[in-house]
C-alpha positions as CSV (number, residue, x, y, z in Angstrom):
1,X,70.2,21.1,-69.4
2,X,70.1,20.4,-65.9
3,X,66.6,18.2,-65.0
4,X,64.9,19.7,-62.4
5,X,64.6,16.8,-60.1
6,X,66.6,13.2,-59.9
7,X,65.9,10.1,-61.5
8,X,66.9,7.8,-59.4
9,X,63.3,5.1,-60.4
10,X,63.7,4.5,-64.0
11,X,67.4,4.0,-64.1
12,X,67.1,0.6,-62.1
13,X,64.6,-0.6,-64.4
14,X,65.9,0.7,-67.5
15,X,68.4,-2.2,-66.5
16,X,67.0,-4.5,-65.5
17,X,65.2,-3.9,-68.9
18,X,68.6,-3.9,-70.6
19,X,69.0,-7.5,-69.3
20,X,65.3,-8.8,-70.6
21,X,66.5,-7.5,-74.1
22,X,70.5,-8.6,-74.6
23,X,68.6,-12.0,-73.1
24,X,66.2,-11.8,-76.2
25,X,69.4,-10.9,-78.4
26,X,71.5,-13.8,-77.5
27,X,68.3,-16.0,-78.0
28,X,68.2,-15.0,-81.8
29,X,72.0,-15.4,-82.1
30,X,71.8,-18.8,-80.8
31,X,69.6,-19.6,-83.2
32,X,71.0,-18.3,-86.2
33,X,74.0,-20.1,-85.2
34,X,72.4,-23.8,-84.8
35,X,70.7,-23.1,-87.4
36,X,73.4,-21.2,-90.0
37,X,71.0,-18.9,-90.4
38,X,73.5,-15.7,-91.5
39,X,70.4,-12.4,-92.7
40,X,66.8,-13.0,-92.2
41,X,65.1,-15.6,-91.3
42,X,65.1,-17.9,-94.5
43,X,61.5,-18.9,-93.7
44,X,62.3,-20.2,-90.4
45,X,58.7,-19.9,-88.6
46,X,60.8,-20.2,-85.2
47,X,63.8,-17.9,-86.2
48,X,60.9,-15.3,-87.1
49,X,58.9,-15.8,-83.9
50,X,62.6,-14.6,-82.6
51,X,63.4,-11.7,-83.9
52,X,60.2,-10.6,-84.3
53,X,60.0,-10.5,-80.0
54,X,63.3,-8.8,-79.8
55,X,62.3,-6.6,-82.6
56,X,58.9,-5.3,-81.0
57,X,60.6,-5.0,-77.4
58,X,63.2,-2.5,-79.6
59,X,60.6,-0.8,-80.7
60,X,58.6,-0.3,-77.8
61,X,61.0,0.2,-74.6
62,X,62.9,3.4,-75.7
63,X,60.0,5.8,-76.2
64,X,58.4,4.5,-73.0
65,X,61.8,4.7,-71.5
66,X,62.4,7.9,-72.8
67,X,58.5,8.9,-71.5
68,X,58.9,7.8,-67.9
69,X,62.5,9.6,-67.4
70,X,60.9,13.2,-68.4
71,X,57.5,12.1,-65.9
72,X,60.1,11.6,-63.7
73,X,62.5,13.8,-64.1
74,X,59.9,16.5,-63.9
75,X,58.5,15.1,-60.6
76,X,56.4,12.8,-61.7
77,X,54.3,10.2,-58.3
78,X,56.7,7.9,-57.1
79,X,54.1,5.9,-56.6
80,X,52.9,5.6,-60.6
81,X,56.6,6.4,-62.2
82,X,56.7,2.8,-59.8
83,X,53.5,1.6,-61.5
84,X,54.3,2.1,-65.0
85,X,58.0,1.0,-64.6
86,X,56.5,-2.2,-63.5
87,X,54.3,-2.3,-65.9
88,X,56.9,-2.2,-68.7
89,X,59.0,-4.8,-67.3
90,X,56.3,-7.6,-66.5
91,X,54.6,-6.5,-70.1
92,X,57.9,-7.4,-71.9
93,X,58.3,-10.5,-70.0
94,X,54.7,-11.8,-70.7
95,X,54.8,-10.4,-74.2
96,X,58.2,-12.2,-74.5
97,X,57.0,-15.8,-73.3
98,X,53.6,-15.0,-75.2
99,X,55.8,-15.0,-78.6
100,X,57.8,-17.2,-78.1
101,X,54.8,-20.0,-77.7
102,X,53.6,-21.6,-80.3
103,X,51.4,-19.7,-82.6
104,X,47.6,-20.9,-80.8
105,X,48.7,-19.5,-76.8
106,X,48.1,-15.4,-78.1
107,X,47.2,-14.7,-74.1
108,X,51.0,-14.1,-73.0
109,X,51.1,-11.7,-76.3
110,X,47.9,-10.2,-75.3
111,X,48.9,-9.5,-71.6
112,X,52.3,-8.3,-72.6
113,X,51.1,-5.6,-75.3
114,X,48.1,-4.3,-72.7
115,X,51.0,-4.4,-70.3
116,X,53.6,-2.1,-73.0
117,X,50.8,-0.2,-73.7
118,X,49.3,1.1,-70.5
119,X,52.9,1.3,-69.4
120,X,53.1,4.0,-72.2
121,X,49.4,5.7,-71.7
122,X,50.6,6.0,-67.9
123,X,54.3,7.7,-68.4
124,X,51.9,9.8,-70.6
125,X,49.8,10.8,-68.0
126,X,52.1,11.5,-65.0
127,X,53.9,13.7,-67.7
128,X,50.4,15.7,-67.9
129,X,50.3,15.7,-63.7
130,X,52.9,17.7,-63.9
131,X,51.7,20.6,-65.6
132,X,48.2,20.2,-63.7
C-alpha cells in the first residue's frame, strides 16, 4: 500500500514525542532504582504518579500519532497537521509537568489533557476534511 502523499511533518513531531517518552521512562526507572522497587508501586505515591504520567502518555500518543499520519498521508491541511502536532506535544509536556507536581496542582494536568484531546479531535477533523 502506497501513501497518497508524502509525510514530512508527523515524523518530526513523533521523534520529539519519542524523546519525551524516553525521558518519562527514565524518570520511572531512576526512581525505582533509588527506592529499590522492582515491580508495581509498593504503595509509593511518587512512583505511582510517575508510572501514571508514563502510562497516560503510552495510552494516548500512539493512536493520535496514527490519526495524524493518516491525515497527513491523505493530504490534510499542512497548517492543521502542524497545529494538531503542536497541541499534542505541548499537551503531553503540560500533562507530564502537572501530574508530576503535588495532587493540588491540577492546572497542568487539565491543560495537558485538554491539549491532548484537542489534538485527537483535530486529527479526526483533518481526516474527515480529506473526504469532503
